[in-house]
Biopython code that builds the backbone (N, CA, C, O; Angstrom):
import numpy as np
from Bio.PDB.StructureBuilder import StructureBuilder

atoms = [
    (1, "MET", "N", (-13.639, 33.511, -1.996)),
    (1, "MET", "CA", (-13.303, 33.399, -3.098)),
    (1, "MET", "C", (-14.062, 32.461, -4.043)),
    (1, "MET", "O", (-14.176, 31.238, -3.951)),
    (2, "ARG", "N", (-14.590, 33.346, -5.034)),
    (2, "ARG", "CA", (-15.582, 32.616, -6.023)),
    (2, "ARG", "C", (-14.613, 31.918, -7.270)),
    (2, "ARG", "O", (-13.814, 32.735, -7.729)),
    (3, "THR", "N", (-14.549, 30.590, -7.875)),
    (3, "THR", "CA", (-13.759, 30.362, -8.674)),
    (3, "THR", "C", (-14.866, 29.100, -9.291)),
    (3, "THR", "O", (-15.825, 28.619, -8.686)),
    (4, "THR", "N", (-14.446, 28.808, -10.487)),
    (4, "THR", "CA", (-14.958, 27.701, -11.466)),
    (4, "THR", "C", (-13.719, 26.692, -11.645)),
    (4, "THR", "O", (-12.654, 27.006, -12.178)),
    (5, "ILE", "N", (-14.040, 25.383, -11.095)),
    (5, "ILE", "CA", (-12.928, 24.447, -11.293)),
    (5, "ILE", "C", (-13.715, 23.010, -12.201)),
    (5, "ILE", "O", (-14.916, 22.744, -12.144)),
    (6, "SER", "N", (-12.921, 22.423, -12.811)),
    (6, "SER", "CA", (-13.179, 21.181, -13.589)),
    (6, "SER", "C", (-12.913, 19.918, -12.610)),
    (6, "SER", "O", (-11.796, 19.697, -12.141)),
    (7, "LEU", "N", (-13.831, 19.263, -12.395)),
    (7, "LEU", "CA", (-13.661, 17.871, -11.478)),
    (7, "LEU", "C", (-13.433, 16.842, -12.609)),
    (7, "LEU", "O", (-14.031, 16.807, -13.684)),
    (8, "ASP", "N", (-12.199, 15.791, -12.057)),
    (8, "ASP", "CA", (-12.704, 14.549, -12.813)),
    (8, "ASP", "C", (-13.567, 13.744, -12.490)),
    (8, "ASP", "O", (-14.072, 13.780, -11.368)),
    (9, "ASP", "N", (-13.945, 12.762, -13.504)),
    (9, "ASP", "CA", (-15.562, 12.236, -13.136)),
    (9, "ASP", "C", (-15.326, 11.465, -11.811)),
    (9, "ASP", "O", (-16.328, 11.382, -11.101)),
    (10, "ASP", "N", (-14.218, 10.898, -11.352)),
    (10, "ASP", "CA", (-13.925, 9.730, -10.124)),
    (10, "ASP", "C", (-14.405, 11.113, -9.109)),
    (10, "ASP", "O", (-15.426, 11.188, -8.427)),
    (11, "VAL", "N", (-13.493, 11.978, -9.238)),
    (11, "VAL", "CA", (-13.736, 12.817, -7.997)),
    (11, "VAL", "C", (-15.414, 13.490, -7.858)),
    (11, "VAL", "O", (-16.015, 13.546, -6.785)),
    (12, "ALA", "N", (-15.856, 13.862, -8.898)),
    (12, "ALA", "CA", (-17.290, 14.325, -8.994)),
    (12, "ALA", "C", (-18.186, 13.218, -8.378)),
    (12, "ALA", "O", (-19.031, 13.366, -7.495)),
    (13, "ALA", "N", (-17.832, 12.079, -9.022)),
    (13, "ALA", "CA", (-18.714, 10.768, -8.367)),
    (13, "ALA", "C", (-18.582, 10.590, -6.878)),
    (13, "ALA", "O", (-19.553, 10.088, -6.310)),
    (14, "LEU", "N", (-17.560, 10.914, -6.175)),
    (14, "LEU", "CA", (-17.176, 10.860, -4.763)),
    (14, "LEU", "C", (-18.145, 12.038, -4.119)),
    (14, "LEU", "O", (-19.057, 11.808, -3.324)),
    (15, "LEU", "N", (-17.840, 13.103, -4.526)),
    (15, "LEU", "CA", (-18.606, 14.341, -3.774)),
    (15, "LEU", "C", (-19.896, 14.167, -4.186)),
    (15, "LEU", "O", (-20.532, 14.563, -3.209)),
    (16, "ARG", "N", (-20.558, 13.882, -4.880)),
    (16, "ARG", "CA", (-21.771, 13.617, -5.213)),
    (16, "ARG", "C", (-22.407, 12.277, -4.006)),
    (16, "ARG", "O", (-23.339, 12.399, -3.211)),
    (17, "ARG", "N", (-21.727, 11.337, -4.186)),
    (17, "ARG", "CA", (-21.867, 10.502, -2.853)),
    (17, "ARG", "C", (-22.011, 11.280, -1.498)),
    (17, "ARG", "O", (-22.961, 11.523, -0.754)),
    (18, "LEU", "N", (-20.909, 11.519, -1.489)),
    (18, "LEU", "CA", (-20.752, 12.243, 0.092)),
    (18, "LEU", "C", (-22.142, 13.403, 0.170)),
    (18, "LEU", "O", (-22.801, 13.496, 1.205)),
    (19, "ARG", "N", (-22.360, 13.989, -0.697)),
    (19, "ARG", "CA", (-23.335, 15.132, -0.817)),
    (19, "ARG", "C", (-24.674, 14.465, -0.323)),
    (19, "ARG", "O", (-25.414, 15.002, 0.502)),
    (20, "GLU", "N", (-24.936, 13.120, -0.966)),
    (20, "GLU", "CA", (-26.116, 12.663, -0.661)),
    (20, "GLU", "C", (-25.944, 12.161, 0.589)),
    (20, "GLU", "O", (-26.941, 12.355, 1.283)),
    (21, "ARG", "N", (-25.018, 11.562, 1.170)),
    (21, "ARG", "CA", (-24.910, 10.908, 2.429)),
    (21, "ARG", "C", (-25.147, 11.842, 3.837)),
    (21, "ARG", "O", (-25.730, 11.468, 4.854)),
    (22, "SER", "N", (-24.374, 13.478, 3.531)),
    (22, "SER", "CA", (-24.055, 14.117, 4.477)),
    (22, "SER", "C", (-25.163, 15.098, 4.749)),
    (22, "SER", "O", (-25.561, 15.531, 5.831)),
    (23, "GLY", "N", (-25.589, 15.363, 3.474)),
    (23, "GLY", "CA", (-26.561, 16.445, 3.218)),
    (23, "GLY", "C", (-25.762, 17.976, 3.394)),
    (23, "GLY", "O", (-26.385, 18.992, 3.703)),
    (24, "LYS", "N", (-24.571, 17.957, 3.191)),
    (24, "LYS", "CA", (-23.780, 19.110, 3.037)),
    (24, "LYS", "C", (-23.732, 19.554, 1.742)),
    (24, "LYS", "O", (-24.040, 18.761, 0.852)),
    (25, "SER", "N", (-23.416, 20.632, 1.480)),
    (25, "SER", "CA", (-23.253, 21.609, 0.433)),
    (25, "SER", "C", (-22.068, 20.936, -0.524)),
    (25, "SER", "O", (-21.367, 20.020, -0.093)),
    (26, "LEU", "N", (-21.919, 21.453, -1.797)),
    (26, "LEU", "CA", (-20.773, 21.008, -2.517)),
    (26, "LEU", "C", (-19.824, 22.089, -1.874)),
    (26, "LEU", "O", (-18.715, 21.744, -1.468)),
    (27, "ARG", "N", (-20.198, 23.228, -1.791)),
    (27, "ARG", "CA", (-18.994, 23.942, -1.252)),
    (27, "ARG", "C", (-18.255, 23.857, -0.073)),
    (27, "ARG", "O", (-17.115, 24.279, 0.120)),
    (28, "GLU", "N", (-19.385, 22.973, 1.103)),
    (28, "GLU", "CA", (-18.934, 22.597, 2.200)),
    (28, "GLU", "C", (-17.805, 21.673, 1.889)),
    (28, "GLU", "O", (-16.653, 21.911, 2.250)),
    (29, "LEU", "N", (-18.157, 20.607, 1.208)),
    (29, "LEU", "CA", (-17.579, 19.681, 1.204)),
    (29, "LEU", "C", (-16.028, 19.604, 0.462)),
    (29, "LEU", "O", (-15.011, 18.989, 0.782)),
    (30, "VAL", "N", (-16.310, 20.436, -0.573)),
    (30, "VAL", "CA", (-14.920, 20.979, -1.209)),
    (30, "VAL", "C", (-13.931, 21.907, -0.164)),
    (30, "VAL", "O", (-12.702, 21.945, -0.209)),
    (31, "ASN", "N", (-14.464, 22.351, 0.409)),
    (31, "ASN", "CA", (-13.712, 23.145, 1.623)),
    (31, "ASN", "C", (-13.065, 22.237, 2.722)),
    (31, "ASN", "O", (-11.940, 22.400, 3.194)),
    (32, "ALA", "N", (-13.833, 21.391, 3.007)),
    (32, "ALA", "CA", (-13.512, 20.335, 4.113)),
    (32, "ALA", "C", (-12.115, 19.570, 3.230)),
    (32, "ALA", "O", (-10.954, 19.588, 3.637)),
    (33, "ALA", "N", (-12.490, 19.066, 2.230)),
    (33, "ALA", "CA", (-11.201, 18.118, 1.704)),
    (33, "ALA", "C", (-10.450, 19.068, 1.250)),
    (33, "ALA", "O", (-9.446, 18.383, 1.054)),
    (34, "LEU", "N", (-10.113, 20.240, 0.890)),
    (34, "LEU", "CA", (-9.133, 21.240, 0.684)),
    (34, "LEU", "C", (-8.504, 21.183, 2.046)),
    (34, "LEU", "O", (-7.342, 20.784, 2.108)),
    (35, "ARG", "N", (-9.117, 21.527, 3.123)),
    (35, "ARG", "CA", (-8.649, 21.877, 4.401)),
    (35, "ARG", "C", (-7.652, 20.799, 4.594)),
    (35, "ARG", "O", (-6.453, 21.017, 4.770)),
    (36, "GLU", "N", (-8.208, 19.605, 4.553)),
    (36, "GLU", "CA", (-7.623, 18.303, 5.085)),
    (36, "GLU", "C", (-6.479, 17.952, 4.212)),
    (36, "GLU", "O", (-5.485, 17.421, 4.706)),
    (37, "GLY", "N", (-6.549, 18.196, 3.037)),
    (37, "GLY", "CA", (-5.484, 17.716, 1.853)),
    (37, "GLY", "C", (-4.706, 18.445, 1.778)),
    (37, "GLY", "O", (-3.593, 17.920, 1.831)),
    (38, "LEU", "N", (-4.688, 19.989, 1.619)),
    (38, "LEU", "CA", (-3.731, 20.987, 1.362)),
    (38, "LEU", "C", (-2.492, 21.065, 2.297)),
    (38, "LEU", "O", (-1.351, 21.355, 1.936)),
    (39, "PRO", "N", (-2.881, 20.772, 3.501)),
    (39, "PRO", "CA", (-1.511, 20.834, 4.487)),
    (39, "PRO", "C", (-0.321, 19.543, 4.306)),
    (39, "PRO", "O", (0.880, 19.460, 4.563)),
    (40, "ARG", "N", (-1.287, 18.665, 3.759)),
    (40, "ARG", "CA", (-0.403, 17.094, 3.537)),
    (40, "ARG", "C", (0.413, 17.662, 2.185)),
    (40, "ARG", "O", (1.643, 17.612, 2.220)),
    (41, "LEU", "N", (-0.110, 18.085, 1.250)),
    (41, "LEU", "CA", (0.946, 18.649, 0.154)),
    (41, "LEU", "C", (1.985, 19.628, 0.338)),
    (41, "LEU", "O", (2.977, 19.649, -0.391)),
    (42, "PHE", "N", (1.797, 20.449, 1.294)),
    (42, "PHE", "CA", (2.888, 21.369, 1.558)),
    (42, "PHE", "C", (3.676, 20.571, 2.460)),
    (42, "PHE", "O", (4.824, 21.002, 2.565)),
    (43, "GLN", "N", (3.410, 19.473, 3.192)),
    (43, "GLN", "CA", (4.501, 18.600, 3.987)),
    (43, "GLN", "C", (5.354, 17.549, 3.332)),
    (43, "GLN", "O", (6.280, 16.887, 3.801)),
    (44, "GLY", "N", (4.843, 17.557, 2.192)),
    (44, "GLY", "CA", (5.463, 16.566, 1.005)),
    (44, "GLY", "C", (4.728, 15.051, 1.287)),
    (44, "GLY", "O", (3.556, 14.916, 1.639)),
    (45, "ARG", "N", (5.483, 14.191, 1.102)),
    (45, "ARG", "CA", (5.010, 12.803, 1.244)),
    (45, "ARG", "C", (4.877, 12.494, 2.741)),
    (45, "ARG", "O", (5.614, 12.848, 3.662)),
    (46, "GLU", "N", (3.918, 11.853, 2.761)),
    (46, "GLU", "CA", (3.288, 11.529, 4.284)),
    (46, "GLU", "C", (4.557, 10.483, 4.926)),
    (46, "GLU", "O", (5.109, 9.608, 4.258)),
    (47, "GLU", "N", (4.810, 10.743, 6.102)),
    (47, "GLU", "CA", (5.856, 9.946, 7.032)),
    (47, "GLU", "C", (5.337, 8.656, 6.820)),
    (47, "GLU", "O", (4.123, 8.462, 6.878)),
    (48, "HIS", "N", (6.293, 7.582, 6.534)),
    (48, "HIS", "CA", (6.121, 6.344, 6.742)),
    (48, "HIS", "C", (6.843, 5.469, 7.761)),
    (48, "HIS", "O", (8.072, 5.461, 7.818)),
    (49, "HIS", "N", (6.141, 4.796, 8.497)),
    (49, "HIS", "CA", (6.856, 4.315, 9.626)),
    (49, "HIS", "C", (7.632, 3.193, 8.875)),
    (49, "HIS", "O", (7.097, 2.408, 8.093)),
    (50, "ARG", "N", (8.961, 3.205, 9.202)),
    (50, "ARG", "CA", (9.965, 1.899, 8.815)),
    (50, "ARG", "C", (9.525, 0.848, 9.066)),
    (50, "ARG", "O", (8.995, 0.649, 10.158)),
    (51, "PHE", "N", (9.610, 0.006, 8.244)),
    (51, "PHE", "CA", (9.259, -1.552, 8.467)),
    (51, "PHE", "C", (10.577, -2.249, 8.809)),
    (51, "PHE", "O", (11.586, -2.141, 8.113)),
    (52, "VAL", "N", (10.506, -2.879, 9.787)),
    (52, "VAL", "CA", (12.066, -3.649, 10.341)),
    (52, "VAL", "C", (11.846, -5.336, 10.405)),
    (52, "VAL", "O", (10.937, -5.916, 10.998)),
    (53, "VAL", "N", (12.730, -5.828, 9.774)),
    (53, "VAL", "CA", (12.637, -7.249, 9.772)),
    (53, "VAL", "C", (13.627, -7.900, 10.480)),
    (53, "VAL", "O", (14.681, -8.051, 9.863)),
    (54, "ARG", "N", (13.578, -8.311, 11.563)),
    (54, "ARG", "CA", (14.560, -8.837, 12.707)),
    (54, "ARG", "C", (14.929, -10.344, 11.981)),
    (54, "ARG", "O", (14.103, -11.105, 11.478)),
    (55, "SER", "N", (16.335, -10.545, 12.068)),
    (55, "SER", "CA", (16.525, -11.716, 11.656)),
    (55, "SER", "C", (16.634, -12.717, 12.665)),
    (55, "SER", "O", (16.710, -12.343, 13.835)),
    (56, "LEU", "N", (16.657, -14.071, 12.361)),
    (56, "LEU", "CA", (16.458, -15.040, 13.601)),
    (56, "LEU", "C", (17.617, -16.273, 12.977)),
    (56, "LEU", "O", (17.682, -16.785, 11.859)),
    (57, "GLU", "N", (18.262, -16.433, 13.918)),
    (57, "GLU", "CA", (19.346, -17.350, 13.687)),
    (57, "GLU", "C", (18.830, -18.778, 13.890)),
    (57, "GLU", "O", (18.474, -19.157, 15.006)),
    (58, "VAL", "N", (18.788, -19.623, 12.739)),
    (58, "VAL", "CA", (18.309, -21.002, 12.853)),
    (58, "VAL", "C", (19.232, -21.970, 12.497)),
    (58, "VAL", "O", (18.875, -23.056, 12.040)),
    (59, "GLY", "N", (20.419, -21.657, 12.675)),
    (59, "GLY", "CA", (21.635, -22.562, 12.403)),
    (59, "GLY", "C", (22.102, -22.669, 11.259)),
    (59, "GLY", "O", (21.765, -21.901, 10.357)),
    (60, "ARG", "N", (23.080, -23.774, 11.073)),
    (60, "ARG", "CA", (23.584, -24.119, 9.520)),
    (60, "ARG", "C", (22.623, -24.628, 8.722)),
    (60, "ARG", "O", (21.522, -24.802, 9.244)),
    (61, "CYS", "N", (22.789, -24.958, 7.393)),
    (61, "CYS", "CA", (21.985, -25.437, 6.548)),
    (61, "CYS", "C", (22.180, -26.958, 6.481)),
    (61, "CYS", "O", (23.312, -27.427, 6.371)),
    (62, "LEU", "N", (20.992, -27.800, 6.551)),
    (62, "LEU", "CA", (20.967, -29.259, 6.806)),
    (62, "LEU", "C", (21.130, -29.938, 5.501)),
    (62, "LEU", "O", (21.287, -31.157, 5.445)),
    (63, "LEU", "N", (21.092, -29.106, 4.343)),
    (63, "LEU", "CA", (21.357, -29.751, 3.083)),
    (63, "LEU", "C", (22.830, -29.563, 2.730)),
    (63, "LEU", "O", (23.474, -28.586, 3.111)),
    (64, "PRO", "N", (23.331, -30.547, 1.984)),
    (64, "PRO", "CA", (24.732, -30.268, 1.021)),
    (64, "PRO", "C", (24.470, -29.226, -0.100)),
    (64, "PRO", "O", (23.366, -28.875, -0.516)),
    (65, "ALA", "N", (25.566, -28.840, -0.470)),
    (65, "ALA", "CA", (25.485, -27.672, -1.595)),
    (65, "ALA", "C", (24.170, -27.881, -2.370)),
    (65, "ALA", "O", (23.772, -28.958, -2.813)),
    (66, "VAL", "N", (23.592, -26.754, -2.460)),
    (66, "VAL", "CA", (22.176, -26.916, -3.484)),
    (66, "VAL", "C", (22.781, -26.505, -4.731)),
    (66, "VAL", "O", (21.932, -25.963, -5.439)),
    (67, "ASP", "N", (23.745, -26.547, -5.189)),
    (67, "ASP", "CA", (23.875, -26.159, -6.775)),
    (67, "ASP", "C", (23.501, -27.163, -7.669)),
    (67, "ASP", "O", (23.276, -26.853, -8.839)),
    (68, "ASP", "N", (23.376, -28.588, -7.209)),
    (68, "ASP", "CA", (22.773, -29.720, -8.092)),
    (68, "ASP", "C", (21.226, -30.083, -7.110)),
    (68, "ASP", "O", (20.994, -30.476, -5.967)),
    (69, "VAL", "N", (20.338, -29.656, -8.418)),
    (69, "VAL", "CA", (19.028, -29.927, -7.998)),
    (69, "VAL", "C", (18.720, -31.345, -7.421)),
    (69, "VAL", "O", (18.100, -31.589, -6.386)),
    (70, "ALA", "N", (19.371, -32.379, -8.443)),
    (70, "ALA", "CA", (18.850, -33.765, -8.270)),
    (70, "ALA", "C", (19.488, -34.002, -6.881)),
    (70, "ALA", "O", (18.769, -34.495, -6.012)),
    (71, "GLU", "N", (20.642, -33.726, -6.622)),
    (71, "GLU", "CA", (21.273, -34.208, -5.521)),
    (71, "GLU", "C", (20.516, -33.572, -4.230)),
    (71, "GLU", "O", (20.198, -34.386, -3.363)),
    (72, "THR", "N", (20.177, -32.142, -3.996)),
    (72, "THR", "CA", (19.576, -31.646, -3.334)),
    (72, "THR", "C", (18.317, -32.371, -2.794)),
    (72, "THR", "O", (18.085, -32.528, -1.595)),
    (73, "LEU", "N", (17.408, -32.859, -3.967)),
    (73, "LEU", "CA", (16.184, -33.234, -4.017)),
    (73, "LEU", "C", (16.397, -34.795, -3.063)),
    (73, "LEU", "O", (15.681, -35.176, -2.137)),
    (74, "ALA", "N", (17.489, -35.424, -3.587)),
    (74, "ALA", "CA", (17.594, -36.633, -3.242)),
    (74, "ALA", "C", (18.125, -36.396, -1.724)),
    (74, "ALA", "O", (17.597, -37.180, -0.935)),
    (75, "ALA", "N", (19.011, -35.531, -1.163)),
    (75, "ALA", "CA", (19.052, -35.444, 0.192)),
    (75, "ALA", "C", (17.842, -35.006, 1.106)),
    (75, "ALA", "O", (17.836, -35.322, 2.296)),
    (76, "ALA", "N", (16.878, -34.321, 0.575)),
    (76, "ALA", "CA", (15.962, -33.778, 1.209)),
    (76, "ALA", "C", (14.843, -34.887, 1.436)),
    (76, "ALA", "O", (14.236, -35.155, 2.473)),
    (77, "GLU", "N", (14.740, -35.466, 0.148)),
    (77, "GLU", "CA", (13.497, -36.309, 0.222)),
    (77, "GLU", "C", (13.818, -37.933, 0.009)),
    (77, "GLU", "O", (12.966, -38.741, -0.358)),
    (78, "GLY", "N", (15.020, -38.214, 0.267)),
    (78, "GLY", "CA", (15.521, -39.657, -0.234)),
    (78, "GLY", "C", (15.324, -39.631, -1.651)),
    (78, "GLY", "O", (14.666, -38.805, -2.284)),
    (79, "GLU", "N", (16.227, -41.035, -2.272)),
    (79, "GLU", "CA", (16.372, -41.541, -3.513)),
    (79, "GLU", "C", (14.820, -41.435, -4.206)),
    (79, "GLU", "O", (14.755, -41.150, -5.402)),
    (80, "ASP", "N", (13.972, -41.594, -3.680)),
    (80, "ASP", "CA", (12.442, -41.885, -4.216)),
    (80, "ASP", "C", (11.919, -40.469, -4.644)),
    (80, "ASP", "O", (10.712, -40.541, -4.877)),
    (81, "PHE", "N", (12.405, -39.250, -4.819)),
    (81, "PHE", "CA", (11.947, -38.139, -5.172)),
    (81, "PHE", "C", (11.430, -38.446, -6.638)),
    (81, "PHE", "O", (10.283, -38.078, -6.890)),
    (82, "ARG", "N", (11.990, -38.938, -7.406)),
    (82, "ARG", "CA", (11.720, -39.002, -8.901)),
    (82, "ARG", "C", (10.344, -39.562, -8.797)),
    (82, "ARG", "O", (9.694, -39.795, -9.815)),
]
sb = StructureBuilder()
sb.init_structure("model")
sb.init_model(0)
sb.init_chain("A")
sb.init_seg("    ")
for serial, (resi, resn, name, xyz) in enumerate(atoms, 1):
    if name == "N":
        sb.init_residue(resn, " ", resi, " ")
    sb.init_atom(name, np.array(xyz, "f"), 0.0, 1.0, " ", f" {name:<3s}", serial, name[0])
structure = sb.get_structure()
């Protein structure tokens, strides 16, 4: 199939660099890119592996209620925190 397409500047620059490196024609590069990319578009979003954060029991909080910043600093660093 013959067609005319308009490429964005960034895409054209990437194709130009690939063409210089590989020595392949623009037609070959565009076809290869479409063969690789089109199936992904049909599949929708790529599958992402779920990242799981495991909890770790570290015991109870060693500080008193942390509502009062001055009291918390005094407990954590001693009365000389100022």
